[in-house]
C-alpha positions as CSV (number, residue, x, y, z in Angstrom):
1,M,-5.6,-48.8,-67.8
2,S,-3.1,-47.0,-65.7
3,N,-3.2,-43.2,-65.2
4,R,0.6,-43.1,-64.9
5,Q,2.6,-41.6,-67.7
6,K,5.5,-43.4,-69.3
7,W,8.7,-41.5,-68.7
8,C,10.8,-43.7,-71.0
9,K,10.8,-46.8,-73.1
10,L,13.7,-49.3,-73.1
11,A,15.0,-51.0,-76.2
12,Y,17.3,-54.0,-75.8
13,W,20.0,-54.6,-78.4
14,E,22.4,-57.4,-79.2
15,L,25.0,-56.0,-81.6
16,Q,22.9,-54.4,-84.4
17,E,19.7,-56.4,-83.7
18,R,17.0,-55.0,-81.5
19,V,15.6,-57.9,-79.4
20,G,12.0,-58.0,-78.2
21,P,9.5,-55.2,-78.1
22,L,10.0,-51.7,-76.5
23,F,9.6,-51.9,-72.7
24,P,7.5,-48.9,-71.5
25,V,8.4,-47.6,-68.0
26,E,5.8,-45.9,-65.8
27,H,7.1,-46.5,-62.3
28,Q,9.7,-44.2,-60.8
29,H,12.4,-46.8,-61.1
30,V,13.0,-49.9,-63.2
31,N,15.5,-52.8,-62.9
32,V,17.2,-54.2,-66.0
33,F,18.9,-57.5,-65.1
34,G,20.4,-60.7,-66.5
35,N,18.5,-63.6,-65.1
36,V,15.0,-64.4,-63.8
37,S,16.5,-66.2,-60.8
38,Y,17.1,-62.8,-59.1
39,G,13.4,-62.4,-58.6
40,L,13.4,-58.8,-59.6
41,D,10.6,-56.8,-61.2
42,G,11.6,-55.2,-64.5
43,L,13.2,-56.1,-67.7
44,C,15.0,-59.5,-67.7
45,L,17.4,-59.8,-70.6
46,T,17.8,-63.6,-70.5
47,T,14.1,-64.0,-71.4
48,L,14.6,-61.7,-74.4
49,G,17.8,-63.4,-75.8
50,P,16.0,-66.3,-77.4
51,Q,13.9,-63.8,-79.4
52,N,17.0,-62.9,-81.4
53,P,17.3,-65.1,-84.5
54,K,20.9,-63.9,-84.9
55,E,21.9,-64.5,-81.2
56,S,25.6,-64.8,-80.8
57,E,27.8,-66.7,-78.4
58,A,29.3,-63.3,-77.3
59,S,25.8,-62.0,-76.4
60,R,25.0,-65.1,-74.4
61,K,28.3,-64.9,-72.5
62,T,27.8,-61.2,-71.8
63,R,24.2,-61.6,-70.7
64,A,25.4,-64.2,-68.2
65,K,27.7,-61.6,-66.7
66,I,25.1,-58.9,-66.2
67,G,23.8,-60.3,-63.0
68,L,21.7,-57.8,-61.0
69,G,22.3,-55.3,-63.8
70,V,21.2,-51.7,-63.4
71,T,18.5,-49.7,-61.8
72,L,17.2,-46.6,-63.6
73,S,15.4,-44.0,-61.4
74,R,13.6,-40.9,-62.5
75,E,13.4,-38.5,-59.6
76,P,10.4,-36.1,-59.0
77,D,12.6,-33.2,-60.2
78,G,13.1,-35.0,-63.6
79,F,16.7,-36.1,-63.0
80,V,17.5,-39.7,-64.2
81,W,20.0,-41.8,-62.3
82,L,21.6,-45.1,-63.1
83,F,22.9,-47.4,-60.3
84,N,25.1,-50.2,-61.4
85,R,24.1,-53.3,-59.4
86,S,26.2,-55.7,-61.5
87,E,29.6,-57.1,-60.6
88,Q,30.8,-55.8,-63.9
89,P,31.1,-52.2,-65.3
90,V,28.6,-50.6,-67.5
91,F,29.3,-47.9,-70.1
92,V,26.9,-45.0,-70.5
93,D,26.6,-42.5,-73.3
94,S,24.3,-39.5,-73.1
95,L,24.6,-35.8,-74.1
96,Y,24.2,-34.9,-70.5
97,L,27.4,-36.8,-69.6
98,K,29.2,-35.3,-72.6
99,G,28.2,-31.7,-71.9
100,G,26.1,-31.3,-75.1
101,C,27.7,-31.5,-78.5
102,E,31.1,-30.2,-77.4
103,D,32.5,-33.8,-77.5
104,P,29.9,-35.8,-79.5
105,Y,32.4,-38.5,-80.4
106,G,34.1,-39.0,-77.1
107,W,34.0,-42.3,-75.2
108,P,31.2,-43.4,-72.9
109,T,31.4,-43.0,-69.1
110,R,32.5,-46.1,-67.4
111,V,30.4,-46.9,-64.3
112,P,32.0,-49.4,-61.9
113,P,30.0,-51.9,-59.9
114,D,28.1,-50.4,-57.0
115,H,28.3,-46.8,-58.4
116,C,25.7,-44.4,-59.4
117,V,25.7,-41.6,-62.1
118,C,23.2,-39.0,-63.2
119,V,22.5,-39.6,-66.9
120,F,19.9,-36.9,-67.5
121,A,19.0,-33.5,-66.0
122,P,16.2,-31.3,-67.1
123,G,17.7,-28.1,-68.5
124,G,21.2,-29.6,-68.4
125,P,23.7,-29.8,-71.2
126,Q,21.5,-32.0,-73.3
127,S,19.3,-28.9,-73.9
128,F,22.2,-27.4,-75.7
129,G,22.5,-30.6,-77.7
130,W,18.9,-30.4,-78.7
131,D,19.3,-26.8,-79.9
132,Q,22.4,-27.9,-81.9
133,L,20.6,-31.0,-83.3
134,M,17.7,-28.8,-84.5
135,S,20.1,-26.3,-86.2
136,G,21.9,-29.1,-87.9
137,T,25.3,-28.5,-86.3
138,C,25.3,-31.5,-84.0
139,P,25.7,-35.0,-85.4
140,R,22.3,-36.8,-86.0
141,G,21.4,-40.1,-84.7
142,P,21.8,-41.5,-81.1
143,A,25.1,-39.7,-80.5
144,G,23.3,-36.4,-80.9
145,D,19.9,-37.3,-79.6
146,P,19.3,-35.6,-76.2
147,N,16.4,-38.0,-75.4
148,S,18.4,-41.2,-76.0
149,I,20.8,-42.7,-73.4
150,R,22.8,-45.8,-74.4
151,I,24.2,-48.3,-71.9
152,S,26.5,-51.2,-72.8
153,F,26.8,-54.1,-70.3
154,V,30.3,-55.4,-69.5
155,K,31.9,-54.2,-72.8
156,G,32.9,-50.6,-73.7
157,W,33.1,-48.9,-77.0
158,G,34.6,-45.8,-78.6
159,S,38.0,-44.5,-79.4
160,R,39.6,-46.3,-76.4
161,Y,38.2,-49.8,-77.4
162,S,38.4,-52.2,-80.3
163,R,34.6,-51.7,-80.6
164,R,34.2,-48.3,-82.2
165,E,30.4,-48.2,-82.1
166,I,27.9,-49.4,-79.6
167,T,26.4,-51.6,-82.3
168,S,29.6,-53.7,-81.9
169,C,28.8,-54.4,-78.2
170,P,27.1,-57.8,-77.5
171,C,24.4,-56.5,-75.1
172,W,23.3,-52.9,-74.8
173,L,20.2,-50.9,-73.8
174,E,18.8,-47.7,-75.3
175,I,16.7,-45.5,-73.0
176,L,14.2,-43.5,-75.0
177,L,13.1,-40.6,-72.8
178,A,9.6,-39.2,-73.1
179,P,7.9,-37.2,-74.4
180,C,9.9,-37.1,-77.6
181,R,9.4,-40.8,-78.3
């Protein structure tokens, strides 16, 4: 048994269906990628796809475009970074990127290929979001959860897109940060 602590768990979704078990992360970084042929360690989404009894053609096509996907890295200071290694954009939603609950219904941050973004900072705006969540003034659910970061591969969602909710995106990932999960 490992002495390392899990700093997050990953949940892979296709539309409204969670696919496969939660993927616990102990190492400082984790790769989430589209195909086993890349030879990476981490979470391979192509191997999870067949576990979805409601798998759609849109999900299969989107998974095929993910390529090298993303690398998530938790730094020793607690900051969590996302590096987009794919040739396609990814879309990220977290309270840290929104500045707390000031804009809980805004659109996700678009991260182009070969770009990096900080998605969580200890003591950052997401702390404000947690206070608001507990007092009942911030929307409940993933949009108001400071310990949940959502990433959609290839397809965006929100007020600027035809897909209003992330659950309309063919392939997406939820990062459930510890210790609250």
